[in-house]
C-alpha positions in Angstrom: -69.6 -130.8 -48.7 -70.1 -130.2 -44.8 -73.8 -129.6 -45.4 -75.8 -130.1 -42.4 -79.4 -129.5 -41.5 -80.9 -125.9 -40.1 -81.3 -128.0 -36.8 -77.9 -128.5 -36.4 -76.8 -125.0 -36.9 -79.6 -124.0 -34.2 -78.0 -126.5 -31.8 -74.8 -125.3 -32.4 -76.0 -121.6 -32.1 -77.4 -122.6 -28.9 -74.5 -124.1 -27.7 -72.1 -121.0 -28.5 -74.8 -118.9 -26.6 -74.8 -121.5 -23.5 -70.9 -122.0 -23.4 -69.9 -117.9 -23.8 -72.7 -117.3 -21.1 -71.3 -119.8 -18.6 -67.6 -118.9 -19.5 -68.5 -115.5 -18.6 -70.4 -116.2 -15.7 -67.6 -118.2 -14.3 -65.1 -115.4 -15.1 -67.2 -112.9 -14.0 -67.3 -114.6 -10.3 -63.4 -115.0 -10.2 -62.9 -111.4 -10.8 -65.6 -110.8 -8.1 -63.7 -113.5 -5.6 -60.2 -111.5 -6.5 -61.6 -108.0 -5.7 -63.2 -109.6 -2.6 -60.0 -110.8 -1.8 -58.2 -107.7 -2.1 -60.6 -105.8 -0.2 -62.9 -107.8 2.1 -64.6 -104.8 3.9 -66.1 -103.2 0.8 -69.6 -104.0 -0.4 -69.3 -103.3 -3.7 -69.5 -106.7 -5.1 -73.2 -107.2 -3.8 -73.8 -103.8 -6.0 -71.7 -105.4 -8.9 -74.2 -108.4 -8.6 -77.2 -106.4 -9.1 -75.9 -104.4 -11.9 -74.9 -107.5 -13.9 -78.0 -109.0 -13.2 -80.3 -105.6 -14.2 -77.7 -104.6 -16.9 -77.6 -107.9 -18.5 -81.5 -108.6 -18.4 -82.1 -105.3 -20.2 -79.3 -106.3 -22.8 -80.8 -110.0 -23.0 -84.4 -108.8 -23.9 -83.2 -105.7 -26.0 -80.2 -106.1 -27.9 -79.1 -110.2 -27.5 -82.8 -111.9 -28.2 -83.5 -109.6 -31.2 -79.9 -111.0 -32.6 -80.3 -114.3 -31.8 -84.1 -114.3 -33.6 -82.4 -112.8 -36.5 -79.6 -115.3 -36.2 -82.4 -118.4 -36.4 -84.5 -116.5 -39.2 -81.5 -116.5 -41.4 -80.4 -120.1 -40.3 -84.1 -121.0 -42.0 -83.4 -119.3 -45.0 -80.4 -121.3 -46.0 -80.8 -123.5 -48.7 -78.2 -125.7 -47.9 -76.4 -125.0 -44.4 -72.8 -125.5 -44.1 -71.3 -125.4 -40.8 -69.4 -122.2 -40.8 -72.8 -120.4 -41.5 -73.9 -120.7 -37.8 -73.3 -116.9 -37.5 -72.6 -114.3 -40.2 -68.9 -114.0 -41.3 -68.8 -110.4 -39.3 -69.9 -112.1 -36.1 -66.7 -114.1 -35.9 -64.7 -111.3 -36.4 -66.6 -109.2 -33.7 -66.6 -112.5 -31.2 -62.6 -112.9 -31.8 -62.2 -109.0 -30.9 -64.4 -109.4 -28.0 -62.8 -112.4 -26.4 -59.2 -110.4 -27.2 -60.6 -107.5 -25.3 -62.3 -109.2 -22.5 -59.1 -111.5 -21.9 -57.0 -108.4 -21.9 -58.9 -106.6 -19.5 -59.1 -108.7 -17.1 -55.2 -109.4 -17.5 -55.0 -105.8 -16.6 -57.4 -105.5 -14.0 -55.7 -108.1 -11.5 -54.5 -106.3 -8.4 -56.9 -103.1 -9.0 -60.0 -103.6 -6.8 -62.3 -100.9 -8.7 -61.0 -102.4 -12.5 -61.8 -105.8 -11.3 -65.2 -104.3 -10.4 -66.0 -102.8 -13.7 -65.0 -105.9 -15.6 -67.0 -108.0 -13.5 -70.1 -106.0 -14.1 -69.3 -106.3 -17.8 -68.5 -110.0 -17.9 -71.5 -110.9 -15.4 -74.0 -108.2 -17.7 -72.9 -110.2 -20.8 -73.2 -113.7 -19.5 -77.0 -112.9 -18.0 -77.6 -111.2 -21.6 -76.7 -114.4 -23.3 -78.2 -117.1 -20.6 -81.4 -114.6 -20.9 -81.6 -114.5 -24.6 -81.2 -118.3 -25.3 -84.7 -118.3 -24.4 -85.4 -117.6 -28.2 -84.0 -120.5 -29.1 -86.9 -122.5 -27.3 -89.5 -120.0 -28.4 -89.1 -120.3 -32.0 -88.8 -124.1 -31.6 -85.5 -123.8 -33.1 -84.9 -127.3 -32.0 -87.8 -129.0 -33.6 -87.6 -130.3 -37.3 
């Protein structure tokens, strides 16, 4: 009942990683545009972009890549994978909490230049970490049978 292949779970996990990274990249960019609209004379936006790239790369290499790799190992070990086993149950709870927190912070940041900058750094760094660590799907040959 709803049994899928490990390959299908790998593809779904990769899609979650790519969609999450893309959504956060767009969200972070829109926060930077709003911040620039509030104070066009400020140059923090370039620092935010650089910080997001740096922090995101570090998170991608040292945290997200390991998490991604562990998930692929777990998926390979499943005997009869089910669609809902794409991630561990606690991950879904964590993901829901992070989405809710991120959306709340973004709403609270409107019209506050420095809060917008702070949330943008967070969003951009997580986006870069997700996109950076997605190379694990290709290195581990997650898409091959």
